C-alpha positions in Angstrom: 33.7 -6.7 -34.5 31.1 -8.4 -32.5 31.8 -9.0 -28.7 31.6 -13.0 -27.5 28.8 -13.6 -25.6 30.5 -14.2 -22.7 31.7 -10.3 -22.9 27.7 -9.7 -23.9 26.6 -12.0 -20.2 29.6 -10.4 -18.4 28.6 -7.0 -19.1 24.8 -7.3 -18.4 25.6 -9.3 -15.5 27.9 -5.9 -14.5 24.8 -3.3 -15.6 21.9 -5.4 -13.6 23.8 -6.0 -10.8 25.3 -2.7 -10.5 23.8 -0.4 -7.5 22.7 2.6 -9.0 20.5 0.4 -11.5 18.8 -0.8 -8.7 18.2 2.5 -7.3 16.9 3.5 -10.3 14.5 0.6 -10.9 13.5 1.0 -7.2 12.4 4.8 -8.0 10.9 3.3 -11.5 8.6 0.8 -9.5 7.3 2.9 -7.0 6.4 5.6 -9.3 4.7 3.5 -11.9 2.5 2.0 -9.0 1.6 5.6 -7.5 0.8 6.3 -11.6 -1.4 3.3 -12.4 -4.5 5.7 -12.7 -3.4 8.0 -15.4 -1.4 5.5 -17.2 -4.3 3.9 -18.1 -6.2 6.6 -18.8 -3.1 7.7 -21.4 -2.0 4.4 -22.6 -4.7 1.7 -21.8 -4.2 -1.6 -19.6 -2.2 -2.6 -22.8 0.1 0.4 -22.1 0.0 -0.1 -18.3 1.2 -4.2 -18.0 3.5 -3.6 -21.4 5.3 -1.1 -18.1 5.0 -3.8 -15.5 6.3 -6.6 -18.0 9.4 -5.0 -18.7 9.9 -3.9 -15.1 9.4 -7.9 -13.8 11.9 -8.6 -16.5 14.1 -5.5 -15.5 14.3 -6.7 -11.6 14.5 -10.7 -12.9 17.3 -9.7 -14.5 19.1 -7.7 -11.5 18.5 -10.2 -8.7 19.5 -13.0 -11.4 23.3 -11.3 -11.6 23.0 -10.3 -7.7 22.1 -14.2 -6.9 25.3 -14.9 -4.7 24.9 -11.9 -2.6 21.3 -11.8 -1.5 19.6 -12.8 1.4 16.7 -14.9 1.1 16.1 -16.3 4.5 12.6 -15.9 5.9 11.2 -14.2 2.5 8.7 -14.0 2.1 6.6 -14.8 4.8 4.1 -17.7 5.3 1.3 -15.5 5.3 1.7 -13.7 2.0 2.2 -17.0 0.7 -1.0 -18.7 2.1 -3.1 -15.8 1.1 -2.0 -16.2 -2.5 -2.4 -19.4 -2.8 -6.2 -19.2 -1.5 -6.5 -16.0 -4.2 -5.0 -18.9 -6.3 -7.1 -21.6 -6.0 -10.5 -19.8 -6.4 -9.5 -20.2 -9.7 -10.9 -23.4 -9.7 -14.7 -22.5 -8.7 -14.9 -18.2 -10.1 -17.6 -17.5 -12.2 -15.3 -15.6 -14.6 -12.5 -17.8 -14.7 -10.5 -15.6 -17.3 -10.9 -12.5 -15.0 -9.3 -14.3 -12.0 -6.4 -15.5 -13.6 -5.8 -12.2 -14.8 -6.4 -10.5 -11.6 -4.1 -13.1 -9.9 -1.2 -12.0 -12.8 -1.7 -8.5 -11.9 -1.4 -8.8 -8.0 1.5 -11.5 -8.7 3.3 -8.8 -10.6 2.9 -5.8 -8.3 4.4 -8.7 -5.3 7.1 -9.4 -7.2 8.1 -5.9 -7.7 7.7 -5.3 -3.8 9.8 -8.8 -3.0 13.1 -7.3 -5.6 12.6 -4.2 -3.4 12.7 -5.6 -0.2 15.6 -8.2 -1.2 18.2 -5.1 -2.8 17.0 -2.3 -0.5 17.6 -2.1 2.7 14.8 -0.1 5.1 16.4 3.5 4.2 17.0 3.4 0.5 13.5 2.3 0.1 12.0 5.7 2.2 13.9 7.7 -0.1 12.8 5.9 -3.1 9.4 6.4 -1.6 10.4 10.3 -0.8 11.3 11.0 -4.8 8.1 9.2 -6.3 5.8 10.9 -3.9 7.6 14.3 -4.3 7.1 13.8 -8.0 3.6 12.7 -8.0 2.4 15.2 -5.4 3.9 18.2 -6.9 2.4 17.1 -10.7 -0.8 16.8 -8.9 -0.8 20.2 -7.8 0.5 21.9 -10.8 -2.4 19.9 -13.0 -5.0 21.6 -10.3 -3.7 24.6 -11.0 -4.0 24.0 -14.6 -7.5 22.7 -14.3 -9.4 25.0 -11.5 -7.1 28.6 -11.7 -5.6 28.9 -15.4 -8.8 27.3 -17.4 -10.9 26.9 -14.9 -12.2 23.7 -16.3 -12.8 19.7 -15.4 -9.9 17.5 -17.3 -12.1 14.8 -17.8 -10.2 12.2 -18.8 -8.0 12.3 -15.8 -11.1 12.8 -13.4 -10.2 16.2 -12.3 -13.1 18.2 -11.5 -11.4 21.6 -11.2 -12.1 22.5 -7.5 -8.6 24.1 -7.0 -10.4 28.3 -6.7 -13.3 26.9 -3.9 -10.2 24.6 -2.1 -11.0 21.4 -3.0 -11.7 18.8 -2.7 -9.3 17.8 -5.7 -8.2 14.7 -7.3 -4.6 15.3 -8.4 -3.8 12.8 -11.1 -4.5 9.5 -8.6 -8.5 9.3 -9.6 -9.9 10.2 -6.5 -9.8 12.8 -3.4 -9.3 9.1 -1.4 -6.6 8.3 -2.7 -5.2 11.3 -2.9 -5.5 12.0 0.6 -4.4 8.2 1.5 -0.8 8.9 -0.6 -0.8 12.7 1.2 -0.6 10.4 4.1 1.9 8.0 3.4 3.8 11.1 2.2 4.1 12.7 5.4 5.0 9.6 6.8 7.4 9.6 4.8 9.2 12.9 4.8 8.9 12.8 8.7 10.9 10.1 8.3 13.8 11.9 5.6 14.0 14.7 7.9 14.7 12.8 11.3 17.1 10.3 9.4 18.8 13.3 7.4 18.5 10.7 4.6 18.1 14.5 2.4 18.3 18.5 3.5 16.1 19.3 6.1 14.2 22.4 3.5 13.7 19.8 1.1 12.3 17.4 3.9 10.2 20.3 5.3 9.3 21.7 2.2 8.2 18.3 1.1 6.1 17.4 4.2 4.2 21.5 3.8 3.0 20.7 0.2 1.6 16.6 1.1 0.0 18.3 4.2 -2.0 20.8 1.6 -2.1 18.2 -0.6 -4.1 16.4 2.4 -6.2 19.1 3.6 -7.2 20.1 -0.4 -8.1 16.5 -0.8 -10.8 17.2 1.6 -11.5 13.5 2.5 -13.3 12.4 5.3 -11.5 8.7 5.3 -8.4 10.2 4.9 -8.6 13.1 8.0 -9.7 9.8 10.1 -6.9 7.8 9.1 -4.2 10.8 9.7 -5.4 11.5 13.2 -5.2 8.0 14.2 -1.9 7.7 12.7 -0.8 10.8 14.8 -1.8 9.0 17.6 0.1 6.1 17.0 3.3 8.2 15.9 3.0 9.9 20.0 2.7 6.5 21.7 5.4 4.6 19.3 7.6 7.8 20.4 6.5 7.3 24.1 7.3 3.9 24.1 11.0 4.1 22.5 11.7 6.0 25.6 10.6 3.3 27.4 12.9 0.7 29.3 13.5 -2.4 27.3 12.4 -4.0 30.8 9.7 -1.7 31.1 8.5 -2.1 27.5 6.7 -5.2 27.5 4.2 -4.3 30.5 3.7 -0.9 28.4 3.5 -2.9 25.0 0.7 -4.2 26.7 -1.2 -1.1 27.9 -1.0 0.4 25.0 -2.7 -2.7 23.6 -5.3 -2.6 26.6 -5.6 1.2 25.3 -6.4 0.5 21.6 -9.0 -1.8 22.5 -10.7 0.5 25.1 -10.4 3.8 22.2 -11.8 1.1 19.3 -15.1 0.1 21.7 -15.7 4.0 22.6 -15.2 4.8 18.9 -17.5 2.6 17.9 -20.2 3.4 21.2 -19.5 6.8 19.9 -19.3 6.4 16.4 -22.3 9.0 15.0 -20.6 11.8 16.6 -17.2 11.0 15.1 -19.2 10.5 11.4 -20.5 13.6 12.0 -17.3 15.3 13.2 -15.2 14.1 9.7 -18.1 15.2 7.8 -18.6 11.9 6.4 -22.5 10.9 7.1 -22.7 11.1 2.8 -19.7 8.7 2.1 -21.0 6.4 5.0 -24.9 5.9 3.5 -22.7 4.8 0.3 -20.5 2.9 1.7 -23.8 1.0 4.0 -25.6 0.3 0.6 -22.4 -1.2 -1.6 -21.9 -3.1 1.8 -25.6 -4.3 2.2 -25.6 -5.3 -1.8 -22.2 -6.6 -1.4 -23.3 -8.8 2.1 -26.8 -10.2 -0.3 -23.6 -11.9 -2.9 -21.1 -13.2 0.4 -24.5 -15.2 1.5 -24.6 -16.9 -1.4 -20.6 -18.4 -1.0 -20.1 -17.1 2.7 -16.8 -20.0 2.9 -14.6 -19.9 -0.3 -16.6 -16.6 -2.1 -17.2 -15.8 -5.5 -13.5 -15.9 -6.8 -10.7 -13.7 -7.2 -10.2 -10.6 -9.9 -9.1 -7.2 -7.5 -10.5 -4.5 -9.1 -14.1 -4.7 -10.4 -15.3 -5.5 -13.9 -18.3 -4.1 -14.0 -19.2 -6.0 -17.6 -19.6 -9.0 -15.6 -21.6 -10.6 -12.9 -22.2 -10.3 -9.9 -20.1 -7.0 -10.2 -22.5 -5.9 -12.8 -25.6 -5.8 -10.1 -24.0 -2.6 -8.5 -23.6 -0.5 -11.6 -27.1 1.6 -10.3 -25.5 2.6 -6.3 -24.8 5.9 -8.0 -23.7 7.6 -10.6 -19.8 6.4 -9.9 -18.4 3.5 -11.4 -18.1 0.5 -8.8 -14.2 -1.1 -8.7 -14.3 -2.3 -5.5 -16.4 -2.7 -2.1 -15.4 0.3 -0.6 -13.8 -1.7 2.1 -11.1 -4.5 1.6 -12.2 -6.7 4.4 -15.3 -6.8 2.8 -14.2 -7.1 -0.5 -11.9 -10.1 0.6 -14.8 -11.9 2.1 -16.7 -11.3 -1.3 -14.0 -12.6 -3.2 -12.0 -15.1 -1.4 -14.3 -16.2 1.7 -14.6 -16.5 5.1 -11.9 -18.8 4.9 -9.6 -15.8 2.6 -10.7 -13.1 5.0 -9.5 -15.2 8.3 -6.1 -15.5 6.1 -6.1 -11.6 4.9 -6.7 -10.5 9.2 -3.7 -12.9 9.8 -1.1 -11.7 6.8 -2.3 -7.9 8.2 -1.9 -9.2 12.0 1.5 -10.5 11.7 2.8 -7.8 9.7 1.9 -4.6 11.8 2.7 -6.6 15.0 6.6 -7.5 13.7 6.7 -3.8 12.7 5.4 -2.3 15.9 8.1 -4.4 17.6 10.6 -3.4 15.5 10.0 0.2 15.6 9.6 0.2 19.3 12.7 -1.4 19.7 15.1 -0.6 17.2 17.1 2.9 17.5 16.7 4.3 14.3 14.1 6.3 13.3 13.7 4.8 10.1 12.0 1.6 11.7 9.1 3.6 12.6 8.4 4.1 8.6 7.0 0.3 7.9 4.7 0.4 11.2 3.4 3.4 10.7 2.7 3.3 7.1 0.8 -0.1 7.7 -1.5 1.3 10.2 -2.5 3.8 7.8 -2.8 0.8 5.3 -4.8 -1.2 7.9 -7.1 1.7 9.2 -7.5 3.2 5.5 -8.8 -0.7 4.2 -12.1 0.1 6.5 -13.3 2.2 3.9 -11.4 1.9 0.5 -10.3 -1.3 -0.8 -6.7 0.2 -2.5 -4.7 -1.9 -0.5 -5.6 -5.2 -2.3 -4.0 -3.6 -5.5 -1.0 -1.6 -6.8 0.6 1.1 -4.9 -1.1 -0.2 -2.0 -0.6 -3.9 -2.6 3.1 -2.8 -3.5 3.6 -0.6 0.0 1.7 -3.2 2.1 4.0 -6.1 0.8 6.8 -4.3 0.9 6.8 -3.4 4.7 5.6 -7.0 5.2 8.8 -8.2 4.0 10.7 -6.3 5.4 9.1 -7.0 9.0 9.6 -10.5 8.4 12.9 -10.5 7.5 13.5 -9.3 11.1 11.4 -10.4 12.8 10.6 -14.1 12.2 10.4 -17.8 13.5 11.9 -18.9 10.7 15.0 -16.6 11.8 15.2 -17.6 14.8 15.2 -21.4 14.6 18.5 -20.8 11.9 19.8 -19.0 14.8 19.1 -21.8 17.1 21.1 -24.1 14.3 23.8 -21.8 13.6 26.6 -23.8 15.9 28.2 -21.2 18.5 31.7 -19.8 17.9 34.3 -20.4 20.7 
């Protein structure tokens, strides 16, 4: 006996709108974003795109089922819409239009998935989803490195695993590179510390997870990740102090922190050679300077509008094919998000990108310093890691890092937005 059409719709709405479905889908989205590299290696682009399409459709169905209960105000931030809009406009002058179109669709898929999570999950639920996914990915990474470096003592080439665990690194895990593994380990440390402080998981699990993440960070032997981690540690200490300052004095201390940050940045630039030597990043810097020099020669040809959005580079297309002989590596980015954005979107796109990053980080930092719950520190510290990592990596422009950035930006904009302030002014006061 067939179920009436109305009954099917009611059942589908109940299933897609259920809290457990939102929890499971959120974890799946974060997990897939973390595992894009092994998914591509195992099933190709077709498999990854198929998974993303299914996730987007499920997210759309879940939003439709929850439409009446979702708070849409101040979502998404205008700066994010302008950035994506400008990336879309580059389709008009791109010399690789089909690649630009596919790159935009790929970027938009992760943007929509981040929007879904921001709409249906609160911050502590997001932290829990990230914690579960990160534990899985780091656990698999350690396990497969043990297999490669100890048990079979041989590289696993299709996953780019070199099998260096017996030599204490560098290891790559299942995410493709040591820099990416180090960055993910930093996000994991921030997440597990937040879980510990908010008591959202058993303390033993949080401590054990943090130890595992710290081990991955050490074994990755990534100078970029070490530098980012040191900065996040300092920021966490500053934030801890700001949260304990009285509200009347906090504004002055915020300006003092800003001034101190500017001074530290200038000193870091002045002593950059010593810092690079201390982090053991001389070889990495030499490589990046070569890539940036070549990128600049292309930027100067289209300085304002850029060459056109592509996201991750396609080495079979000019001008990206010109980087093929930089090193033995296959170049998929400019090894620096800011250089990459300037190359692809021009100076206009770079300015929009900087405004987007600045607004997102400022909002999240102010929320973290004002709100009592430790969970508000998670977006601020994660955004700091993303922004600083973008100096030497382009990962923020796609997949897991982009999903995470958009998610943090959406959460900050939802609670600290000028549109929200105007809406409160328009709301009549109650007697």
